[in-house]
C-alpha positions in Angstrom: -6.7 -12.2 9.1 -5.8 -8.7 7.7 -8.2 -8.9 4.8 -11.1 -9.7 7.0 -10.3 -6.7 9.2 -10.2 -4.4 6.1 -13.5 -5.7 4.7 -15.2 -5.2 8.0 -14.2 -1.5 8.3 -17.1 1.0 7.9 -14.8 3.3 5.9 -14.1 0.5 3.3 -17.8 -0.3 3.1 -18.6 3.4 2.6 -16.0 3.6 -0.1 -17.6 0.7 -1.9 -21.1 2.3 -1.6 -19.8 5.6 -2.9 -17.9 4.3 -5.9 -20.8 2.0 -6.9 -23.3 4.8 -6.8 -20.9 7.1 -8.6 -20.3 4.4 -11.3 -24.1 4.0 -11.8 -24.6 7.7 -12.3 -21.5 8.1 -14.5 -22.7 5.4 -16.8 -26.1 7.1 -16.9 -24.5 10.5 -17.7 -22.4 8.9 -20.5 -25.5 7.4 -22.0 -27.2 10.9 -21.8 -24.2 12.4 -23.5 -24.2 9.7 -26.2 -27.9 10.5 -27.0 -27.4 14.2 -27.1 -24.1 14.3 -29.0 -22.1 15.8 -26.1 -18.6 15.2 -24.8 -18.3 11.5 -23.7 -16.6 9.9 -20.8 -13.6 7.9 -22.0 -14.1 4.1 -22.0 -10.9 3.9 -20.0 -12.5 5.9 -17.2 -15.6 3.8 -17.3 -13.6 0.6 -17.0 -11.3 2.0 -14.2 -14.4 2.6 -12.1 -15.0 -1.1 -12.3 -11.4 -1.9 -11.5 -11.5 0.4 -8.4 -14.6 -1.4 -7.0 -17.5 0.1 -8.8 -18.5 -3.0 -10.7 -22.0 -3.5 -9.3 -22.9 0.1 -10.0 -21.4 0.0 -13.5 -23.1 -3.3 -14.3 -26.4 -1.8 -13.0 -25.9 1.3 -15.1 -25.2 -0.8 -18.2 -28.3 -2.8 -17.7 -30.6 0.0 -16.6 -29.6 2.4 -19.4 -28.7 -0.2 -22.0 -25.3 1.4 -22.3 -22.2 -0.3 -23.6 -23.9 -3.6 -23.6 -22.9 -4.3 -27.2 -19.2 -3.6 -26.6 -17.4 -6.9 -26.0 -14.9 -5.3 -23.5 -17.8 -4.1 -21.4 -20.2 -7.0 -21.9 -17.6 -9.5 -20.8 -15.0 -7.3 -19.2 -17.1 -5.9 -16.4 -18.4 -9.2 -15.1 -14.9 -10.7 -15.5 -13.3 -8.0 -13.5 -15.9 -8.4 -10.8 -15.4 -12.1 -10.7 -11.6 -11.7 -10.4 -12.1 -9.3 -7.6 -14.4 -11.6 -5.7 -12.0 -14.5 -6.3 -9.1 -12.4 -5.0 -11.1 -11.5 -1.9 -11.9 -15.1 -1.2 -8.3 -16.1 -1.8 -7.0 -13.4 0.6 -9.6 -14.3 3.3 
């Protein structure tokens, strides 16, 4: 199966690691900017990080820094996107 071959590739796993670490720190930085009245990262960018595979990092950043947890699109959107991604991977397996 093609999907299995992709998921087992070290480059793909490295990509997932990098995007999740990046998402975590980008959520942290946006929280810092929110506290200090600095330029913020657009919500669209924060959600795109999740769409491109950074859901675990984004979710961890949300929980750790208490950031975007009151926004409905983040509170439900991030877990929903991650769930759909996992379901898609299972389906393609």
